N, C-alpha and C positions, 0 to 999 in steps of 0.2 A: 505494500499499500505506502503509495506517495504521499507528501503532504506538499503544501503551496510554499512552503517557506524557502526562501532562496536570497542568495544575492548574484549580481553581476560576475563573471565570471573574472578572473583576474590571474596574470603570471606571477607567479612567487621564484624563490632560488632553487624551488624543484624544477622549473623550467617548463611544465605544461600548463596551461589553464586549468584553474581548479573551479568548480562552482558548488557554492554551499548549496543544500539541501537536504531534506528529511527523507530516507528512503530505509522501508524495510528490509533487511535481509537475513539469512541465516549463514551459520559457522557450523561447518562440520569437523568434527572431532570425536573423541570418545563418546560425545553424544551431541545431538544436532540443537543448537540453540541459535535464539533470535538476536540480533544484533541491529543497530542502526547507522545506516553510512550518512555521514554529517556534511561531508565534502567528496567529489569526486573529478576525476581528470582522466586521461585516455591511460594514463600510467600507473593509477594508484587510486586509494581512498583513504578517508581517516574515518574511524570507526567508532562508535560506543557500544561498550560492552558490559554485561552484567558481571562478567567475572575477567581478571587480568589475562591480558595474554602475553606471551614473552618474546622481545626482540630476538630476530634471529630465527623463530619457527616458521614453519610453512603450515598455512592454514586454506581450507576449502572455503571460498565463500560463494553462495548463491546467492545472484542478484537478478531481478524481475526481468525479461527481453533477454537476457545473457545467459541463465543457467548457471552452473558450477565453474569455477575458474579458481587457478591456484595461486596464490597471493605469498609475499614474505612479509612479515613484520618486521618493520625498519626501526620502530619505536615502538615503547609501549610505556604508557601511564598506568594508575590504578584501572582506570574505566573508560580509558580512550588510548586508542593508539593509530597508527599509521602503516598502512602497508601498501605492498608494489606489486602490482599484476604481474605474471611471468609471462605474459603476451599482452600487450598494449589492447585496449578496446579500440576497435574500429571507430572512425569519425562520426559513421551511420549509426552505428550502437550508441555510443554516446550521445548523439544527439536525440536520439530516440527516448534515450530515459531523462532527457530534460525536458523533452515535449511532453513525456507524459508526467511527468512534475508538473507542467503549466507553464513552462518558459523555454526559452529559446537560449544559445550560449552567445 
């Protein structure tokens, strides 16, 4: 389920334009758990989780319109983490996610 909360995409030191939005997703691990994607780019996402992730770990993230993708946790706080996708999202999929959330890049 998408929410309509978002900000304009911006380029950060990470190099890829990031768009803030609210997007429900799932993490696959020992057990499947819900998480929230709070921003996304072609190459990664920031996640809000109910349990801490470990930097350097590989996760499976299930996104609407995308399905299951592999990502590496690049940094992790108590309930927030940043991950880098194993393969970048296509521009078409990225834009479709934004449109589904009610916005454009």
